[in-house]
C-alpha positions as CSV (number, residue, x, y, z in Angstrom):
1,M,187.1,133.7,270.0
2,E,184.5,134.3,272.7
3,L,183.9,138.0,273.5
4,Q,182.5,139.3,276.8
5,V,181.8,143.0,277.2
6,E,181.2,144.3,280.7
7,A,180.1,147.7,281.9
8,R,180.4,148.9,285.4
9,N,178.7,152.1,286.7
10,L,177.6,153.0,283.1
11,E,175.7,151.8,280.0
12,I,177.7,150.6,276.9
13,R,177.1,153.1,274.1
14,K,176.4,151.9,270.6
15,V,179.6,153.6,269.2
16,W,181.7,151.8,271.8
17,Q,180.2,148.4,271.0
18,E,180.8,149.0,267.3
19,K,184.4,149.9,267.9
20,I,184.9,146.8,270.1
21,D,183.4,144.6,267.4
22,E,185.6,146.2,264.7
23,E,188.8,145.8,266.8
24,K,187.8,142.2,267.7
25,T,187.4,141.4,264.0
26,R,190.9,142.9,263.4
27,L,192.4,140.8,266.2
28,D,190.7,137.7,264.7
29,R,192.1,138.4,261.3
30,H,195.7,138.9,262.6
31,H,195.7,136.2,265.3
32,A,193.3,133.7,264.0
33,G,192.6,130.8,266.5
34,F,195.2,132.1,269.0
35,I,192.8,134.0,271.3
36,Q,190.4,131.7,273.2
37,N,188.5,134.4,275.2
38,L,188.5,138.2,275.2
39,R,186.9,140.2,278.0
40,V,186.5,144.0,277.6
41,T,185.6,145.9,280.8
42,I,184.7,149.6,280.8
43,E,184.2,151.1,284.2
44,G,182.8,154.6,284.9
45,T,184.7,156.2,287.7
46,S,185.5,159.6,289.0
47,S,188.0,158.6,291.6
48,H,191.1,159.2,289.5
49,K,192.7,162.2,288.0
50,E,192.9,161.1,284.4
51,G,189.2,161.1,283.8
52,G,186.0,159.2,284.1
53,Y,186.7,155.8,282.5
54,E,188.9,152.8,283.2
55,L,189.3,150.2,280.4
56,R,190.6,146.6,280.8
57,L,191.2,144.1,278.0
58,I,191.9,140.5,279.1
59,A,192.8,138.0,276.4
60,S,193.0,134.3,277.3
61,I,195.4,132.4,275.0
62,P,196.8,128.9,275.4
63,N,198.9,128.7,278.6
64,D,198.9,132.5,279.1
65,T,196.9,135.7,279.6
66,A,197.5,139.1,278.1
67,V,196.1,142.1,280.0
68,V,195.9,145.8,278.9
69,K,194.6,148.6,281.2
70,R,193.9,152.2,280.2
71,K,192.4,155.2,282.1
72,G,191.1,158.3,280.4
73,E,188.2,160.6,279.5
74,K,187.4,159.3,276.1
75,V,186.5,155.7,275.5
76,V,186.9,155.2,271.8
77,P,190.6,156.4,271.6
78,M,191.3,154.3,274.7
79,L,189.8,151.3,272.9
80,V,191.9,151.8,269.8
81,D,195.1,152.2,271.9
82,A,194.3,149.3,274.1
83,F,193.5,147.0,271.2
84,N,196.7,148.1,269.4
85,T,198.8,147.3,272.5
86,L,197.1,144.0,272.9
87,G,197.9,143.2,269.3
88,L,201.5,143.9,269.9
89,Q,201.6,141.8,273.0
90,L,200.0,138.9,271.1
91,K,202.5,139.3,268.3
92,E,205.4,139.1,270.7
93,L,203.9,136.0,272.5
94,Q,203.5,134.3,269.1
95,R,207.1,135.2,268.1
96,K,208.4,133.8,271.4
97,R,206.5,130.6,270.9
98,R,207.8,130.2,267.3
99,Q,211.3,130.8,268.5
100,S,211.0,128.2,271.3
101,F,210.0,125.6,268.6
102,K,213.0,126.3,266.3
103,V,215.5,123.5,266.1
104,Q,218.8,124.4,267.6
105,P,222.0,123.6,265.5
106,E,223.2,120.9,268.0
107,A,219.9,119.2,267.9
108,A,219.8,119.2,264.1
109,K,223.2,117.6,263.7
110,G,222.0,114.1,264.2
111,A,218.8,114.5,262.2
112,S,219.7,116.2,259.0
113,G,223.2,117.6,259.4
114,G,226.4,116.8,257.6
115,E,229.9,117.7,256.7
116,G,231.3,119.1,253.5
117,V,233.7,121.5,251.9
118,V,233.1,125.0,250.7
119,K,232.9,124.7,246.9
120,S,232.3,128.3,246.0
121,I,231.7,131.5,247.8
122,F,230.3,134.9,246.7
123,P,230.9,137.3,249.6
124,Y,229.5,140.4,247.8
125,E,226.2,138.5,247.1
126,S,226.3,137.0,250.6
127,Y,226.0,133.3,249.6
128,G,228.0,130.2,248.7
129,F,227.8,126.5,248.1
130,I,229.0,123.5,250.1
131,V,229.7,120.2,248.4
132,T,229.1,117.0,250.4
133,P,231.3,113.8,250.2
134,Q,228.4,112.4,248.0
135,G,228.8,115.3,245.6
136,Q,225.6,117.1,246.5
137,E,225.7,120.9,246.3
138,I,224.1,122.7,249.3
139,Y,223.4,126.4,249.1
140,F,224.1,128.6,252.2
141,H,223.4,132.2,253.0
142,E,225.6,134.5,255.1
143,N,222.9,134.5,257.8
144,A,223.4,130.8,258.3
145,L,227.1,131.2,259.3
146,K,227.8,130.5,263.0
147,D,230.9,132.0,264.7
148,I,232.4,133.0,261.4
149,T,231.9,135.7,258.7
150,M,231.9,135.4,254.9
151,N,235.3,137.2,254.8
152,E,236.9,134.6,257.0
153,L,235.6,131.7,255.0
154,S,237.5,130.3,252.0
155,E,236.9,127.8,249.2
156,G,238.1,124.4,250.3
157,D,237.4,125.0,254.1
158,G,235.8,122.0,255.9
159,V,232.4,122.8,257.4
160,K,229.6,121.2,259.4
161,F,226.1,122.2,258.5
162,G,222.4,121.5,259.2
163,E,220.5,120.7,256.0
164,G,217.1,122.2,255.3
165,Q,214.9,122.7,252.3
166,G,214.9,126.0,250.5
167,D,212.7,127.3,247.6
168,K,215.1,125.9,245.0
169,G,216.4,122.8,246.7
170,P,218.6,121.9,249.7
171,C,220.1,124.6,251.7
172,A,222.1,124.9,254.9
173,A,220.1,126.2,258.0
174,W,223.4,126.7,259.8
175,V,227.1,126.4,258.9
176,K,230.1,126.0,261.3
177,L,233.8,125.9,260.3
178,V,235.6,122.7,261.2
179,R,238.7,123.7,263.1
């Protein structure tokens, strides 16, 4: 990540630069490779009520920009607050990007989906098993159920599912009851 520190109407103090470097390192650690450019601008001003400084963080990321502005009298607490806010914004942007790349159940049907019958169900432990026509057992968790709950599901029910790979073998990414 490229860092640019700008000062307007003042000189950057050593303690401010150290705090900026520390926060940049933290951002690098938590969002490695995500931020392309980070610009920190500290402006000395007496034209607003809150105090004598205005702080702006501008982070350039692929296809987007995150901006945080703060005004106040003390720069170091503003830096901490602004970098924390920027970190939360970046976390949310990354979550949205991951979510947009997730395969939707309808899209997964053709690729690695199938049909089967509920072989066994353990509602108190929130999981069960589906058996395919080929005799393969597929694990599913309660969170994979779509438009149905564990209490509405019974052994012998026909289901459609999207197959994925779990820690211990094949598992259902989603399960729908065949009506």
